[in-house]
C-alpha positions in Angstrom: 7.1 -17.1 2.8 9.2 -15.2 4.6 11.4 -12.3 4.4 15.6 -12.9 5.0 16.7 -9.8 5.4 19.6 -10.5 7.2 20.2 -13.5 9.6 19.1 -11.1 12.8 15.5 -9.7 11.0 13.2 -12.0 9.1 9.6 -10.1 7.9 7.4 -12.6 8.5 4.7 -13.5 5.1 2.2 -12.0 7.4 3.4 -8.3 7.5 3.6 -8.8 3.1 0.9 -8.2 1.0 1.0 -9.6 -2.0 -1.1 -8.1 -5.0 -1.3 -9.2 -8.9 -2.7 -7.4 -12.1 -2.9 -7.4 -15.1 0.5 -6.3 -16.8 1.1 -4.2 -19.6 2.9 -3.8 -22.6 2.8 -6.9 -25.4 1.9 -10.7 -24.3 0.3 -11.9 -26.7 -3.2 -14.5 -26.7 -3.0 -13.8 -22.8 -2.4 -10.1 -21.9 -6.0 -9.5 -21.7 -6.7 -12.3 -19.2 -3.6 -13.1 -16.6 -3.0 -11.6 -13.6 0.9 -11.7 -14.4 2.3 -8.3 -13.0 3.3 -9.4 -9.2 3.4 -6.5 -6.5 3.7 -6.7 -2.3 3.9 -4.1 0.2 5.3 -3.8 3.7 3.7 -1.6 5.5 6.6 0.6 7.4 4.2 2.1 10.1 2.1 -1.5 11.2 5.2 -3.6 11.3 6.3 -5.9 14.5 10.4 -6.4 13.4 10.2 -3.4 13.4 11.5 -0.4 15.6 11.5 2.8 15.7 14.9 3.7 14.8 14.5 1.0 12.2 11.4 2.9 10.6 12.8 6.0 10.9 16.0 5.3 9.4 13.6 3.9 5.8 11.5 6.5 6.1 14.2 9.3 5.6 16.2 7.3 3.0 13.0 5.8 0.8 11.3 8.5 1.7 11.0 9.1 -2.2 9.8 6.1 -3.3 6.6 5.3 -0.2 3.2 5.5 -0.6 1.3 6.2 2.6 3.9 5.2 4.9 3.6 1.2 2.2 7.4 0.2 0.7 5.5 -1.1 -2.6 8.0 -3.4 -4.8 6.8 -5.1 -8.6 8.0 -6.9 -11.2 6.7 -7.3 -14.9 9.0 -9.2 -16.1 8.2 -12.5 -17.2 4.6 -13.1 -18.2 4.2 -15.5 -16.1 3.2 -15.5 -12.0 5.6 -18.3 -10.4 8.8 -16.1 -12.0 7.4 -12.7 -11.5 7.1 -13.5 -7.6 
């Protein structure tokens, strides 16, 4: 699924990596079996849709949140992977 940022900026799905893992915290019997935690990874340097100026602005504004020039967002609010997506 592509990620629409604005009307003119859309990040294609092939530039977004998905990772799934087990959530931490309480979860009953499924906590050790179900990979409900969802993480998306967007590599700024490898992006084809962002120009150099946009990449530099994002690096400057997100410098405390980037890991190896990648933006990583994780969600584990629900016990269900689909809801976390």
